[in-house]
MIVEXNU-914798 format. One record per residue (C-alpha): residue number from 1; residue in three letters; chain; x, y, z. Coordinates in nm, 4 decimals. Layout:
N
<pt NUM, "ALA", "A", <X, Y, Z>>,
...
***
This chain:
263
<pt 1, "MET", "A", <10.8903, 7.7632, 6.3748>>,
<pt 2, "GLU", "A", <10.7777, 7.4247, 6.2787>>,
<pt 3, "GLN", "A", <10.4140, 7.4477, 6.0511>>,
<pt 4, "ILE", "A", <10.2049, 7.1706, 6.0779>>,
<pt 5, "ALA", "A", <9.8362, 7.3195, 6.0321>>,
<pt 6, "GLU", "A", <9.6996, 7.4323, 5.7311>>,
<pt 7, "VAL", "A", <9.3552, 7.6849, 5.6989>>,
<pt 8, "SER", "A", <9.1032, 7.7162, 5.4389>>,
<pt 9, "GLN", "A", <8.8901, 7.9973, 5.5458>>,
<pt 10, "PRO", "A", <9.0468, 8.3519, 5.4799>>,
<pt 11, "PRO", "A", <9.2333, 8.5236, 5.7514>>,
<pt 12, "GLN", "A", <9.0375, 8.6937, 6.0081>>,
<pt 13, "ILE", "A", <9.3766, 8.8008, 6.2115>>,
<pt 14, "VAL", "A", <9.7126, 8.8172, 6.0398>>,
<pt 15, "VAL", "A", <9.9873, 8.8635, 6.2507>>,
<pt 16, "ASP", "A", <10.3801, 8.9268, 6.0827>>,
<pt 17, "GLN", "A", <10.6531, 8.9663, 6.2545>>,
<pt 18, "VAL", "A", <10.5193, 9.1824, 6.5478>>,
<pt 19, "GLY", "A", <10.6872, 9.2778, 6.8313>>,
<pt 20, "MET", "A", <10.6294, 9.3689, 7.1698>>,
<pt 21, "ARG", "A", <10.7848, 9.6184, 7.4504>>,
<pt 22, "PHE", "A", <10.6845, 9.8165, 7.7695>>,
<pt 23, "GLY", "A", <10.9021, 10.0978, 7.7423>>,
<pt 24, "ASP", "A", <11.2853, 10.0718, 7.8030>>,
<pt 25, "ALA", "A", <11.1984, 9.7219, 7.9415>>,
<pt 26, "ALA", "A", <11.3477, 9.3918, 7.7626>>,
<pt 27, "PRO", "A", <11.1051, 9.2474, 7.4915>>,
<pt 28, "VAL", "A", <10.7488, 9.1120, 7.5769>>,
<pt 29, "LEU", "A", <10.7346, 8.9964, 7.2210>>,
<pt 30, "ALA", "A", <10.9823, 8.9195, 6.9364>>,
<pt 31, "ASP", "A", <10.8792, 8.8163, 6.5575>>,
<pt 32, "VAL", "A", <10.5425, 8.6477, 6.5952>>,
<pt 33, "THR", "A", <10.3990, 8.5521, 6.2928>>,
<pt 34, "THR", "A", <10.1002, 8.3896, 6.2017>>,
<pt 35, "GLU", "A", <9.7577, 8.3625, 6.0575>>,
<pt 36, "ILE", "A", <9.4143, 8.2179, 6.2004>>,
<pt 37, "ALA", "A", <9.0854, 8.1921, 5.9732>>,
<pt 38, "SER", "A", <8.7857, 8.3379, 5.9788>>,
<pt 39, "GLY", "A", <8.5516, 8.1033, 6.2408>>,
<pt 40, "GLU", "A", <8.8783, 7.9379, 6.3197>>,
<pt 41, "PHE", "A", <8.9643, 7.8217, 6.7485>>,
<pt 42, "VAL", "A", <9.2954, 7.8434, 6.8016>>,
<pt 43, "ALA", "A", <9.4689, 7.8062, 7.1566>>,
<pt 44, "LEU", "A", <9.7423, 8.0078, 7.2894>>,
<pt 45, "LEU", "A", <10.0465, 7.7487, 7.5117>>,
<pt 46, "GLY", "A", <10.2822, 7.8966, 7.6286>>,
<pt 47, "PRO", "A", <10.5124, 7.9145, 7.9467>>,
<pt 48, "SER", "A", <10.3856, 8.1615, 8.1841>>,
<pt 49, "GLY", "A", <10.5596, 8.4898, 8.1360>>,
<pt 50, "CYS", "A", <10.5828, 8.4509, 7.7445>>,
<pt 51, "GLY", "A", <10.3570, 8.6721, 7.6367>>,
<pt 52, "LYS", "A", <10.0014, 8.4864, 7.5614>>,
<pt 53, "SER", "A", <9.7767, 8.7500, 7.7111>>,
<pt 54, "THR", "A", <10.0112, 9.0436, 7.5623>>,
<pt 55, "LEU", "A", <9.9520, 8.8830, 7.2107>>,
<pt 56, "LEU", "A", <9.5696, 8.8776, 7.2969>>,
<pt 57, "ARG", "A", <9.5658, 9.2162, 7.3898>>,
<pt 58, "LEU", "A", <9.6826, 9.3320, 7.0707>>,
<pt 59, "PHE", "A", <9.4702, 9.1184, 6.9093>>,
<pt 60, "ALA", "A", <9.1841, 9.3377, 7.0594>>,
<pt 61, "GLY", "A", <9.3424, 9.6207, 6.9736>>,
<pt 62, "LEU", "A", <9.4037, 9.7236, 7.3699>>,
<pt 63, "LEU", "A", <9.7202, 9.7374, 7.2727>>,
<pt 64, "GLN", "A", <10.0081, 9.8557, 6.9887>>,
<pt 65, "PRO", "A", <10.2792, 9.6596, 6.8211>>,
<pt 66, "ASN", "A", <10.5865, 9.8748, 6.8605>>,
<pt 67, "SER", "A", <10.7001, 9.6292, 6.5394>>,
<pt 68, "GLY", "A", <10.5596, 9.4708, 6.2762>>,
<pt 69, "ARG", "A", <10.2019, 9.4178, 6.1236>>,
<pt 70, "LEU", "A", <9.9241, 9.2929, 6.2889>>,
<pt 71, "THR", "A", <9.5241, 9.3149, 6.0922>>,
<pt 72, "LEU", "A", <9.1567, 9.2294, 6.2522>>,
<pt 73, "ALA", "A", <8.9045, 9.1646, 5.8477>>,
<pt 74, "GLY", "A", <9.2209, 9.3419, 5.6967>>,
<pt 75, "LYS", "A", <9.2319, 9.6434, 5.9116>>,
<pt 76, "PRO", "A", <9.4293, 9.7680, 6.2517>>,
<pt 77, "PRO", "A", <9.1997, 9.6198, 6.5231>>,
<pt 78, "GLN", "A", <9.1152, 9.9390, 6.6724>>,
<pt 79, "GLN", "A", <8.9737, 10.0357, 6.3404>>,
<pt 80, "ALA", "A", <8.8146, 9.6743, 6.2392>>,
<pt 81, "ARG", "A", <8.6300, 9.7016, 6.5979>>,
<pt 82, "LYS", "A", <8.4119, 10.0286, 6.4319>>,
<pt 83, "THR", "A", <8.2927, 9.8538, 6.1193>>,
<pt 84, "GLU", "A", <8.1109, 9.4884, 6.1492>>,
<pt 85, "THR", "A", <8.4281, 9.3063, 6.3166>>,
<pt 86, "ARG", "A", <8.2747, 9.2357, 6.6740>>,
<pt 87, "VAL", "A", <8.5212, 9.1314, 6.9283>>,
<pt 88, "ALA", "A", <8.4823, 9.0394, 7.2886>>,
<pt 89, "PHE", "A", <8.6879, 8.9595, 7.5734>>,
<pt 90, "VAL", "A", <8.6235, 8.7269, 7.8515>>,
<pt 91, "PHE", "A", <8.9333, 8.7701, 8.1497>>,
<pt 92, "GLN", "A", <9.0751, 8.5635, 8.4010>>,
<pt 93, "ASP", "A", <8.8530, 8.7514, 8.6915>>,
<pt 94, "PRO", "A", <8.4762, 8.7753, 8.5643>>,
<pt 95, "THR", "A", <8.5077, 9.1778, 8.6959>>,
<pt 96, "LEU", "A", <8.1666, 9.1355, 8.7544>>,
<pt 97, "LEU", "A", <7.9951, 9.4509, 8.8849>>,
<pt 98, "PRO", "A", <7.8709, 9.3836, 9.2538>>,
<pt 99, "TRP", "A", <7.5608, 9.5701, 9.2496>>,
<pt 100, "ARG", "A", <7.4195, 9.4947, 8.9302>>,
<pt 101, "THR", "A", <7.2244, 9.1840, 8.8893>>,
<pt 102, "VAL", "A", <7.3119, 8.9187, 8.6434>>,
<pt 103, "THR", "A", <7.0353, 9.0006, 8.3705>>,
<pt 104, "ASP", "A", <7.1696, 9.4050, 8.4202>>,
<pt 105, "ASN", "A", <7.5930, 9.2702, 8.4081>>,
<pt 106, "ILE", "A", <7.5271, 9.0872, 8.1194>>,
<pt 107, "ARG", "A", <7.3449, 9.4221, 7.9408>>,
<pt 108, "LEU", "A", <7.6829, 9.5856, 8.0192>>,
<pt 109, "PRO", "A", <7.8270, 9.5878, 7.6931>>,
<pt 110, "LEU", "A", <7.4913, 9.6711, 7.4788>>,
<pt 111, "GLU", "A", <7.4437, 9.9615, 7.7277>>,
<pt 112, "LEU", "A", <7.8188, 10.1055, 7.5995>>,
<pt 113, "GLN", "A", <7.6987, 10.0264, 7.2900>>,
<pt 114, "LYS", "A", <7.4213, 10.2538, 7.3085>>,
<pt 115, "GLN", "A", <7.1596, 10.0160, 7.1759>>,
<pt 116, "PRO", "A", <6.8256, 10.0661, 7.2836>>,
<pt 117, "ARG", "A", <6.7130, 9.9213, 7.6226>>,
<pt 118, "SER", "A", <6.4198, 9.7977, 7.4145>>,
<pt 119, "THR", "A", <6.6358, 9.5506, 7.1930>>,
<pt 120, "HIS", "A", <6.8380, 9.3977, 7.5527>>,
<pt 121, "ALA", "A", <6.5474, 9.1420, 7.6436>>,
<pt 122, "GLU", "A", <6.6159, 8.8878, 7.3177>>,
<pt 123, "PRO", "A", <7.0044, 8.9263, 7.2920>>,
<pt 124, "ILE", "A", <7.0246, 8.8724, 7.6507>>,
<pt 125, "SER", "A", <6.7595, 8.6061, 7.6535>>,
<pt 126, "SER", "A", <7.0066, 8.4671, 7.3994>>,
<pt 127, "ALA", "A", <7.3275, 8.4657, 7.5706>>,
<pt 128, "LEU", "A", <7.1317, 8.3147, 7.9058>>,
<pt 129, "GLU", "A", <7.0489, 8.0202, 7.7416>>,
<pt 130, "LEU", "A", <7.3481, 7.9718, 7.5655>>,
<pt 131, "ILE", "A", <7.5655, 7.9318, 7.8903>>,
<pt 132, "GLY", "A", <7.2643, 7.7429, 8.1080>>,
<pt 133, "LEU", "A", <7.1625, 7.9677, 8.3023>>,
<pt 134, "THR", "A", <6.7897, 8.0179, 8.4439>>,
<pt 135, "ALA", "A", <6.5279, 8.3232, 8.4790>>,
<pt 136, "ALA", "A", <6.5938, 8.2464, 8.8699>>,
<pt 137, "ASP", "A", <7.0027, 8.2865, 8.8289>>,
<pt 138, "ALA", "A", <6.9237, 8.6102, 8.6121>>,
<pt 139, "ARG", "A", <6.7840, 8.7677, 8.9366>>,
<pt 140, "LYS", "A", <7.0946, 8.7471, 9.1131>>,
<pt 141, "ARG", "A", <7.3546, 8.9679, 9.2030>>,
<pt 142, "PRO", "A", <7.7476, 8.8028, 9.1990>>,
<pt 143, "ARG", "A", <7.7713, 8.7621, 9.5877>>,
<pt 144, "LYS", "A", <7.4863, 8.4685, 9.5756>>,
<pt 145, "LEU", "A", <7.6827, 8.2944, 9.2815>>,
<pt 146, "SER", "A", <7.9610, 8.0451, 9.2570>>,
<pt 147, "GLY", "A", <8.3071, 8.0919, 9.1042>>,
<pt 148, "GLY", "A", <8.1702, 7.8750, 8.7809>>,
<pt 149, "MET", "A", <7.8731, 8.1032, 8.7925>>,
<pt 150, "ARG", "A", <8.0395, 8.3908, 8.7457>>,
<pt 151, "MET", "A", <8.3020, 8.2880, 8.4739>>,
<pt 152, "ARG", "A", <7.9517, 8.1469, 8.3164>>,
<pt 153, "VAL", "A", <7.8535, 8.5262, 8.3107>>,
<pt 154, "SER", "A", <8.1449, 8.6903, 8.2488>>,
<pt 155, "LEU", "A", <8.0684, 8.4412, 7.9267>>,
<pt 156, "ALA", "A", <7.7255, 8.5657, 7.8922>>,
<pt 157, "ARG", "A", <7.8662, 8.9238, 7.8969>>,
<pt 158, "ALA", "A", <8.0912, 8.8819, 7.6154>>,
<pt 159, "LEU", "A", <7.8307, 8.6443, 7.3696>>,
<pt 160, "VAL", "A", <7.5192, 8.9041, 7.4116>>,
<pt 161, "THR", "A", <7.6750, 9.1124, 7.1306>>,
<pt 162, "ASP", "A", <7.7281, 8.8153, 6.8979>>,
<pt 163, "PRO", "A", <8.0981, 8.8615, 6.8673>>,
<pt 164, "LYS", "A", <8.2592, 8.7826, 6.5492>>,
<pt 165, "VAL", "A", <8.5712, 8.6962, 6.7727>>,
<pt 166, "LEU", "A", <8.6120, 8.6092, 7.1015>>,
<pt 167, "LEU", "A", <8.9422, 8.6042, 7.2894>>,
<pt 168, "LEU", "A", <8.9773, 8.4319, 7.6134>>,
<pt 169, "ASP", "A", <9.2682, 8.5055, 7.8104>>,
<pt 170, "GLU", "A", <9.2490, 8.1661, 8.0855>>,
<pt 171, "PRO", "A", <8.8794, 8.2074, 8.2181>>,
<pt 172, "PHE", "A", <8.9005, 7.8839, 8.3751>>,
<pt 173, "ALA", "A", <9.2312, 7.9034, 8.5430>>,
<pt 174, "ALA", "A", <9.1023, 7.9077, 8.9325>>,
<pt 175, "LEU", "A", <8.7939, 7.6945, 8.8656>>,
<pt 176, "ASP", "A", <8.8640, 7.2878, 8.9822>>,
<pt 177, "ASP", "A", <8.9169, 7.0607, 8.7519>>,
<pt 178, "VAL", "A", <8.5932, 6.9199, 8.7085>>,
<pt 179, "LEU", "A", <8.4191, 7.2440, 8.6696>>,
<pt 180, "ARG", "A", <8.6839, 7.3063, 8.4221>>,
<pt 181, "GLN", "A", <8.6052, 7.0371, 8.2050>>,
<pt 182, "GLN", "A", <8.2280, 7.1171, 8.2073>>,
<pt 183, "LEU", "A", <8.2849, 7.4499, 8.0798>>,
<pt 184, "ASN", "A", <8.5295, 7.3485, 7.7691>>,
<pt 185, "GLU", "A", <8.2538, 7.1267, 7.6524>>,
<pt 186, "ASP", "A", <7.9816, 7.4187, 7.6726>>,
<pt 187, "LEU", "A", <8.2487, 7.6368, 7.5320>>,
<pt 188, "VAL", "A", <8.3080, 7.3985, 7.2258>>,
<pt 189, "ARG", "A", <7.9148, 7.3406, 7.2224>>,
<pt 190, "ILE", "A", <7.9103, 7.7436, 7.2234>>,
<pt 191, "TRP", "A", <8.1208, 7.7943, 6.9449>>,
<pt 192, "GLN", "A", <8.0295, 7.4793, 6.7175>>,
<pt 193, "GLN", "A", <7.6589, 7.7141, 6.7166>>,
<pt 194, "LYS", "A", <7.7497, 8.0801, 6.6309>>,
<pt 195, "GLN", "A", <8.1436, 8.0081, 6.4548>>,
<pt 196, "TRP", "A", <8.3107, 8.3128, 6.6441>>,
<pt 197, "THR", "A", <8.6905, 8.3135, 6.5812>>,
<pt 198, "GLY", "A", <8.8385, 8.2002, 6.8819>>,
<pt 199, "VAL", "A", <9.1821, 8.2415, 7.0504>>,
<pt 200, "PHE", "A", <9.1935, 8.0932, 7.3598>>,
<pt 201, "VAL", "A", <9.5262, 8.1934, 7.5834>>,
<pt 202, "THR", "A", <9.6026, 7.8442, 7.8622>>,
<pt 203, "HIS", "A", <9.9383, 7.7036, 8.0110>>,
<pt 204, "ASN", "A", <9.6869, 7.3995, 8.0536>>,
<pt 205, "VAL", "A", <9.8013, 7.1356, 7.7954>>,
<pt 206, "SER", "A", <9.5104, 6.9159, 7.8085>>,
<pt 207, "GLU", "A", <9.2798, 7.2050, 7.8054>>,
<pt 208, "ALA", "A", <9.4233, 7.3584, 7.4817>>,
<pt 209, "VAL", "A", <9.4087, 6.9430, 7.2853>>,
<pt 210, "PHE", "A", <9.0551, 6.9796, 7.4084>>,
<pt 211, "LEU", "A", <8.9371, 7.3454, 7.2542>>,
<pt 212, "SER", "A", <9.1348, 7.3792, 6.9847>>,
<pt 213, "GLN", "A", <9.1416, 7.3579, 6.5760>>,
<pt 214, "ARG", "A", <9.5364, 7.4446, 6.6668>>,
<pt 215, "VAL", "A", <9.7537, 7.5165, 6.9348>>,
<pt 216, "LEU", "A", <10.0555, 7.7685, 6.8435>>,
<pt 217, "VAL", "A", <10.3429, 7.6821, 7.1436>>,
<pt 218, "MET", "A", <10.5020, 8.0291, 7.2230>>,
<pt 219, "SER", "A", <10.8482, 8.0053, 7.3905>>,
<pt 220, "THR", "A", <11.0065, 8.1931, 7.6600>>,
<pt 221, "ARG", "A", <10.9941, 8.5215, 7.6632>>,
<pt 222, "PRO", "A", <11.0440, 8.6864, 7.4973>>,
<pt 223, "GLY", "A", <10.7575, 8.5565, 7.3157>>,
<pt 224, "ARG", "A", <10.8227, 8.3657, 6.9839>>,
<pt 225, "ILE", "A", <10.5451, 8.0791, 6.7791>>,
<pt 226, "MET", "A", <10.7975, 7.7761, 6.8002>>,
<pt 227, "ALA", "A", <10.5252, 7.5163, 6.6704>>,
<pt 228, "ASP", "A", <10.1996, 7.5087, 6.5426>>,
<pt 229, "VAL", "A", <9.9919, 7.2061, 6.5634>>,
<pt 230, "ARG", "A", <9.7271, 7.0814, 6.4050>>,
<pt 231, "ILE", "A", <9.4774, 6.8692, 6.6427>>,
<pt 232, "PRO", "A", <9.3243, 6.6405, 6.4384>>,
<pt 233, "PHE", "A", <8.9804, 6.5409, 6.6270>>,
<pt 234, "GLY", "A", <8.6314, 6.6589, 6.4909>>,
<pt 235, "TYR", "A", <8.3430, 6.8239, 6.6562>>,
<pt 236, "PRO", "A", <8.1370, 6.7964, 6.8314>>,
<pt 237, "ARG", "A", <8.4192, 6.6479, 7.1346>>,
<pt 238, "GLY", "A", <8.2677, 6.5386, 7.4756>>,
<pt 239, "PRO", "A", <8.4536, 6.3785, 7.8212>>,
<pt 240, "GLU", "A", <8.4917, 6.0914, 7.6088>>,
<pt 241, "LEU", "A", <8.7636, 6.1988, 7.4113>>,
<pt 242, "ARG", "A", <8.9936, 6.2756, 7.6778>>,
<pt 243, "ALA", "A", <9.0613, 5.9059, 7.7044>>,
<pt 244, "GLU", "A", <9.1639, 5.8281, 7.3676>>,
<pt 245, "PRO", "A", <9.5169, 5.6901, 7.3107>>,
<pt 246, "GLU", "A", <9.5313, 5.9492, 7.0610>>,
<pt 247, "PHE", "A", <9.4151, 6.2696, 7.2949>>,
<pt 248, "ALA", "A", <9.6751, 6.1296, 7.5629>>,
<pt 249, "ARG", "A", <9.9881, 6.1243, 7.3020>>,
<pt 250, "LEU", "A", <9.9042, 6.4691, 7.1740>>,
<pt 251, "THR", "A", <9.8703, 6.6005, 7.5478>>,
<pt 252, "VAL", "A", <10.2315, 6.4278, 7.6195>>,
<pt 253, "GLU", "A", <10.3861, 6.5658, 7.2984>>,
<pt 254, "LEU", "A", <10.2891, 6.9144, 7.3244>>,
<pt 255, "SER", "A", <10.3377, 6.8722, 7.6533>>,
<pt 256, "GLN", "A", <10.7143, 6.8091, 7.6077>>,
<pt 257, "ARG", "A", <10.7552, 7.0741, 7.3225>>,
<pt 258, "LEU", "A", <10.6121, 7.3160, 7.6642>>,
<pt 259, "ARG", "A", <10.8979, 7.1632, 7.8400>>,
<pt 260, "GLU", "A", <11.1661, 7.2286, 7.5784>>,
<pt 261, "VAL", "A", <11.0546, 7.5938, 7.4893>>,
<pt 262, "ALA", "A", <11.0563, 7.6938, 7.8315>>,
<pt 263, "ARG", "A", <11.4330, 7.6122, 7.9069>>,
***
């Protein structure tokens, strides 16, 4: 595996020779090893079916590896989530409850945590402001929202608990390119403000380069990390970055690596 990037913060996520398979099927992941620092933003890039989403679910503690070691803040993910390491997950589909308003959809994680309703107003208001929805939007139900607005609500629902780790599984894949770019810019802005540890699954090379500090390139199944590439751009990142020659060069380089691992 090519190691290019170095991290200066203590690791938030440690993955050591992790393997994963479901029943008697062929392995999904094999010997995955990496570290993700606290406050770092990393993209997982790879061909369809390489195990990116499975790895994200392992980070979240939704699955347990068959082999190897995986820790979150020094503990198994299921244990870490019961302490101070708040983890939020954003799926490809917004999965909003159609009978609830925007406000009440965002409220759901607070209810699941059994936080008193009297404490909900401030975090909900803060989450709405972060993702750019108005008070009028907050009173709507999902059927009244565009696809982009529904995804903003899904993001707000993840952010309402002020997570330390935010895991995103191709949340913008179904959106048109212009809206996708806008949400990429919003996500970078929010990460700068909140400094959670972010892991973003995508098969869009340009998106991976724009968002992240590092890109982990995964092979075809069984998924392995074949390259760990540092993205040299600072923050904040605006739309003009996409016109930079170095952005184009990195996008072409990573696209070539993706083609190589997909063979």
